[in-house]
Structures are given as C-alpha cells and as structure tokens.
C-alpha positions in Angstrom: 110.7 137.0 117.7 112.6 139.1 120.2 115.7 137.9 121.9 118.0 139.5 124.3 121.7 138.7 124.9 122.4 138.1 128.6 126.1 137.3 128.0 127.9 137.7 124.7 131.1 136.1 123.4 132.8 139.4 123.8 131.9 139.5 127.5 132.9 135.9 128.1 136.1 135.7 126.0 134.3 133.5 123.5 133.7 130.8 126.1 129.9 130.9 125.9 126.9 133.1 125.0 123.6 133.2 126.7 120.4 134.6 125.1 116.9 134.9 126.4 114.4 134.2 123.5 110.7 134.8 123.4 109.0 132.4 121.0 105.4 132.8 119.8 102.9 129.9 120.1 103.3 127.4 117.3 106.8 128.6 116.4 109.3 126.0 115.2 113.0 126.2 114.2 114.2 124.3 111.2 115.9 121.0 111.8 119.6 121.8 111.8 123.1 120.7 112.9 125.8 122.8 114.5 129.3 121.5 114.0 131.3 123.9 116.1 129.3 124.4 119.2 126.9 122.8 121.7 123.6 124.3 122.7 121.6 124.0 125.9 118.1 125.3 126.5 116.4 126.1 129.8 112.6 126.6 129.6 111.4 129.7 131.5 107.8 129.6 130.2 105.7 127.5 127.9 105.8 123.9 126.6 108.1 122.8 123.8 109.0 119.6 122.0 112.6 119.2 120.9 113.6 117.0 118.0 117.0 115.6 119.1 118.9 113.1 117.0 115.7 111.5 115.8 113.9 111.3 119.1 111.4 113.8 120.6 111.8 115.3 124.0 108.9 117.2 125.8 110.1 120.2 127.8 108.0 122.2 130.3 108.9 125.1 132.6 112.1 124.2 134.4 113.3 121.7 131.8 116.9 121.6 130.5 117.7 120.2 127.1 121.3 119.6 125.9 121.8 119.7 122.1 125.3 118.5 121.4 127.2 119.6 118.3 126.9 117.2 115.4 123.4 116.1 116.3 120.3 117.2 114.3 118.0 119.2 116.5 115.3 121.9 116.7 112.2 122.7 118.7 108.6 123.6 118.4 106.4 125.6 120.8 103.3 123.6 121.7 99.8 124.9 122.4 98.5 128.5 122.4 100.9 129.9 124.9 104.2 131.6 123.9 107.5 130.3 125.3 110.5 131.9 126.8 113.8 130.1 126.9 117.5 130.7 127.8 119.8 129.4 125.1 123.4 128.7 126.1 125.9 128.2 123.3 129.4 126.8 124.0 131.7 128.1 122.7 130.2 131.5 122.1 127.9 131.0 119.1 128.4 130.4 115.5 130.4 133.6 115.2 132.8 132.7 118.1 132.6 136.0 119.9 130.8 138.6 117.7 127.4 139.6 119.2 124.3 137.9 117.6 125.6 136.5 114.3 123.3 136.5 111.3 123.3 132.7 111.3 122.2 132.4 114.9 119.6 135.1 114.6 118.1 133.5 111.5 117.9 130.1 113.1 116.0 131.7 116.0 113.9 133.9 113.7 113.7 132.0 110.3 110.2 133.3 109.4 111.9 136.3 107.7 114.0 134.1 105.5 113.3 131.4 102.9 114.7 128.0 103.9 117.2 128.0 101.1 118.5 131.4 101.9 118.8 130.4 105.6 120.7 127.2 104.6 123.2 129.3 102.6 123.7 131.7 105.4 124.1 129.1 108.1 126.6 127.1 106.1 129.0 130.0 106.4 129.0 129.2 110.2 129.3 125.4 109.9 125.6 124.9 110.5 123.6 122.6 108.2 119.9 123.4 107.8 118.2 120.1 107.0 114.7 121.3 106.4 111.4 121.8 108.3 111.3 120.3 111.8 109.6 116.9 111.7 106.3 116.5 113.6 106.4 114.7 116.9 104.4 111.5 116.9 100.8 111.8 118.3 100.6 111.1 122.0 
C-alpha cells in the first residue's frame, strides 16, 4: 500500500508529520494504541469506518477523524473502491523526527508482517497492537 510523505518530522522540527496513504478496498489496520502521539485523518477518496475507543465512526470524502493518543483505534476501507487519506501525526510520528519509521509503516502496511511481529516492532515505539480490527455492527 503506497504512501507518500508530504511533511516529515525532519522538515517540521518534529512538530508533526503528514503522509498521504493509498489504501486498497477492504484494507484494515490492526486495532492499536499510540501512547506518544495523536493522529488525525482526512479522507480524500473512498469510504472508511474507524474504530475509536469502542465506537464506530463512518467517514466519507471530506471527513476528519481525530484519534487521540491513549485511545484504541484503527480503520477499515469499505466497499469495492480504494481510499486515499491524509494522516497527520503530532508530534512527528512514532520515531519523533526520522522519516517513515518501521513501526508507522507496518501499521499502515501490516499485510507484510505477522500480527505478533508487528506487535513486537510497534512496542519499541510505545504503540500497542491489540489484534485485528473489530467489525462494525451491521447497519
């Protein structure tokens, strides 16, 4: 799943990072918690459902979803259409300034890693991987 840094921690003095991410249809992150940074997502294309602290939030084009540190969260791309999002991390990512840390990349592209391997890697950056994203209730 390709992503492109729009602003890195190096460019912003570690204040924030901004990444544009292309997500295939049906893609889902694992449910996880960041302890050192907040995340915000702006939806550029597609329809997503976010799991956020035990509730589910639908997000279409133009939606903004704040994912505060310390709250379990993740998202799923709904339907047959890929999604494109901007992901803002404050302060700059799990690596606090280095471009595209392994933990951030693996949370955005976990298909290449087993969940246990991902959890071990993410823990180094104060991120807990809790398991697969829970399904949203049927509407």
